[in-house]
Backbone as a ProteinNet text record, in pm:
[ID]
protein_1_A
[PRIMARY]
MKELNIEEQCQYLGIGCSSYYYKKRDKKAILGWIQGVMIELPFYRYRKIYEVLKEVIEVTKKKKKGDDYK
[TERTIARY]
-7181.6	-7237.6	-7301.3	-7271.7	-7324.2	-7472.1	-7551.6	-7692.5	-7705.2	-7776.7	-7792.3	-7909.4	-7891.8	-8004.5	-8095.6	-8207.7	-8307.8	-8249.9	-8174.5	-8116.4	-8023.3	-7941.2	-7848.6	-7922.6	-8029.5	-8109	-8173.4	-8229.3	-8292.7	-8191.2	-8074.1	-7968.5	-7925.2	-7913.2	-7875	-7977.8	-8106.6	-8214.3	-8237.6	-8177.2	-8192.4	-8324.2	-8380.7	-8504.9	-8481.4	-8566.5	-8557.2	-8617.9	-8574.1	-8628.1	-8776.4	-8818.1	-8959.1	-9047	-8994.7	-9069.5	-9088.9	-8990	-8999.1	-9107.2	-9113.9	-9207.2	-9345.4	-9363.8	-9490	-9602.8	-9716.3	-9834.6	-9943.8	-9984.1	-10090	-10222.9	-10300.7	-10430.8	-10541.5	-10650.1	-10766.1	-10843.3	-10822.2	-10883.8	-11035.2	-11089.2	-11234.8	-11294.8	-11227.6	-11277.8	-11274	-11166.7	-11154.1	-11261.1	-11279.3	-11381.4	-11521.2	-11545.2	-11674	-11698	-11593.3	-11604.2	-11635.7	-11567.2	-11590.7	-11733.7	-11780.9	-11918.4	-12019	-11990.3	-12076.9	-12086.7	-11972.8	-11972	-12051.8	-12035.4	-12106.6	-12257.4	-12300.6	-12443.8	-12499.4	-12427.8	-12474.4	-12463	-12359.4	-12332.3	-12312	-12418.5	-12402.6	-12350.4	-12355.5	-12304.8	-12153.5	-12090.2	-11944.4	-11887.7	-11791	-11722.7	-11586.7	-11509.2	-11386.6	-11288.3	-11280.1	-11185.4	-11223.5	-11351.7	-11399.3	-11385.3	-11418.4	-11403.6	-11256.9	-11167	-11022.6	-10981.5	-11031.2	-10996.5	-11043.5	-11163.5	-11216.1	-11136.8	-11109.5	-11034.8	-10894.4	-10834.9	-10700.4	-10693.7	-10804.8	-10808.9	-10817.4	-10872.9	-10893.2	-10769.4	-10713	-10593.3	-10493.6	-10372.7	-10269.4	-10287.3	-10320	-10337.2	-10253.3	-10218	-10145	-10215.8	-10206.2	-10261.1	-10156.9	-10204.9	-10114.1	-10078.3	-9951.5	-9908.9	-9940.3	-9988	-10007.8	-9873.7	-9858.4	-9735	-9712.1	-9595.3	-9562.5	-9581.4	-9639.4	-9659.2	-9528	-9423	-9296	-9211.3	-9265.8	-9192.6	-9242	-9299.1	-9351.9	-9246.3
-4511.4	-4644.7	-4687.5	-4808.8	-4862.2	-4898.2	-4859.7	-4896.9	-5037.5	-5124.6	-5262.8	-5276	-5361.3	-5389.5	-5492.3	-5521	-5610.9	-5748.2	-5802.7	-5935.9	-5937.7	-5835.9	-5828.2	-5808.5	-5728.7	-5707.6	-5837.5	-5911.2	-6039	-6138	-6140.7	-6231.2	-6194.6	-6065.6	-6018.5	-6059.1	-6053.3	-6089.5	-6239.5	-6313.9	-6459.2	-6505.4	-6427.4	-6467	-6472.1	-6544	-6551.5	-6427.8	-6395	-6279.2	-6298.3	-6423.1	-6447.7	-6403.3	-6411.7	-6363.8	-6213	-6143	-5997.3	-5957.4	-6030.2	-5995.9	-6059.7	-6143.3	-6213.8	-6114.9	-6137	-6053.9	-6140.2	-6104.6	-6180.2	-6148.1	-6251.5	-6233.9	-6260.5	-6191.7	-6210.9	-6332.5	-6446.6	-6572.1	-6567.5	-6500	-6491.6	-6415	-6309.6	-6231.2	-6314	-6389.1	-6472.3	-6582	-6647	-6751.9	-6694.2	-6574.2	-6508.5	-6478.9	-6435.9	-6407.8	-6536.2	-6644.4	-6772.7	-6820.1	-6807.6	-6847.7	-6763.5	-6633.8	-6546.7	-6592.4	-6630.5	-6681.4	-6810.4	-6897.1	-7025.2	-7005.8	-6903.4	-6876.2	-6816	-6717.9	-6651.1	-6738.8	-6820.2	-6903.3	-7048.6	-7117	-7251.9	-7354.4	-7320.7	-7413	-7402.2	-7302.7	-7292.4	-7398.2	-7470.6	-7567	-7509.9	-7588	-7534.5	-7481.9	-7542.5	-7495.6	-7357.8	-7336.9	-7208	-7100.6	-7136.8	-7041.7	-7004	-7100.9	-7073.4	-6975.5	-6995.2	-6906.4	-6763.3	-6749.2	-6616.3	-6554.7	-6633	-6584.1	-6540.7	-6612.7	-6581.9	-6442.3	-6396.2	-6262.9	-6154.1	-6189.1	-6089.9	-6076.3	-6188.8	-6186.8	-6288.8	-6279.1	-6374.1	-6502.9	-6610.9	-6740.4	-6844.1	-6947.5	-7058.4	-7187.4	-7282.9	-7415.6	-7495.4	-7576.8	-7667.8	-7779	-7815.8	-7925.8	-8057.6	-8150.8	-8285.1	-8355.7	-8449.7	-8525.5	-8595.7	-8576.7	-8641.4	-8552.7	-8432.3	-8342.6	-8296.4	-8290.1	-8241.7	-8351.5	-8469.9	-8580.8	-8614	-8518.5	-8544.7	-8530.1
-17108.5	-17093.9	-17226.7	-17268.3	-17393.8	-17378.4	-17477.2	-17476.7	-17534.2	-17462.2	-17505.1	-17601	-17702.9	-17792.1	-17724.1	-17787.2	-17727.8	-17696.7	-17790.1	-17770.9	-17649.8	-17636.5	-17523.8	-17390.8	-17393.9	-17273	-17226.9	-17321.6	-17288.6	-17235.1	-17297	-17252.8	-17110.5	-17083.2	-16950.9	-16845.6	-16882.3	-16789.3	-16781.2	-16873.9	-16873.9	-16932.2	-17024.5	-17091	-17241.2	-17310.6	-17455.3	-17519.9	-17638.5	-17710.2	-17741.3	-17758.7	-17786.9	-17670.2	-17547.8	-17431	-17436.5	-17488.4	-17500.7	-17601	-17711	-17817.9	-17801.1	-17699	-17677.5	-17652.3	-17719.9	-17700.5	-17639.6	-17519.7	-17453.2	-17520.6	-17546.7	-17611.3	-17511	-17529.8	-17443.9	-17494.8	-17430.6	-17476.3	-17470	-17368.3	-17355.8	-17473.1	-17516	-17629.2	-17757.5	-17777.2	-17897.5	-17897	-17781.4	-17771.8	-17793.1	-17739.8	-17760.6	-17907.2	-17975.8	-18119.4	-18196.1	-18162.4	-18229.7	-18204.5	-18080.9	-18049.7	-18127.2	-18143	-18221.7	-18366.2	-18424.2	-18561.3	-18569.5	-18469.5	-18470.8	-18459.7	-18387	-18374.1	-18502.5	-18558.2	-18679.4	-18803.7	-18808.4	-18926.2	-18882.2	-18841.6	-18786.7	-18887.5	-19015.3	-19116.8	-19132.9	-19070	-19071.7	-18978.3	-19023.9	-18940	-18901.1	-18827.7	-18769.4	-18873.3	-18990.8	-19091.9	-19144.8	-19169.3	-19219.5	-19111.4	-18986.4	-18876	-18861.5	-18874.5	-18867.8	-18977.2	-19099	-19210.2	-19183.7	-19128.1	-19097	-18982.1	-18878.5	-18763.3	-18803.7	-18897.5	-18945	-19007.6	-19065.9	-19125.7	-19019.6	-18903.1	-18797.2	-18708.3	-18666.3	-18581.9	-18634.5	-18586.3	-18626.9	-18547.4	-18616.4	-18550.7	-18623.7	-18551	-18611.9	-18575.9	-18664.3	-18636.2	-18560.3	-18468.1	-18399.9	-18497.2	-18497.9	-18583.4	-18515.8	-18595	-18543.3	-18544.9	-18457.6	-18450.7	-18584.3	-18640.7	-18766.4	-18887.8	-18872.3	-18986.1	-19048.3	-18967	-19018.9	-19083.7	-19095	-19155.2	-19296	-19364.3	-19498.6	-19604.2
[MASK]
++++++++++++++++++++++++++++++++++++++++++++++++++++++++++++++++++++++

């Protein structure tokens, strides 16, 4: 019997490969961390908090509508 690779397994199950590689994050822990930063460093605004958070975990910014038309 042939061993299926990840792409073939996902196709067989009818799911996308991105679903296979998806990592669920603990939103409460992330929000708690952000609140901790806001308490300790109240002069940090969302851009600075994003930069710090980006170093700790992999995060992406949501694109605003029209950002891809530059």
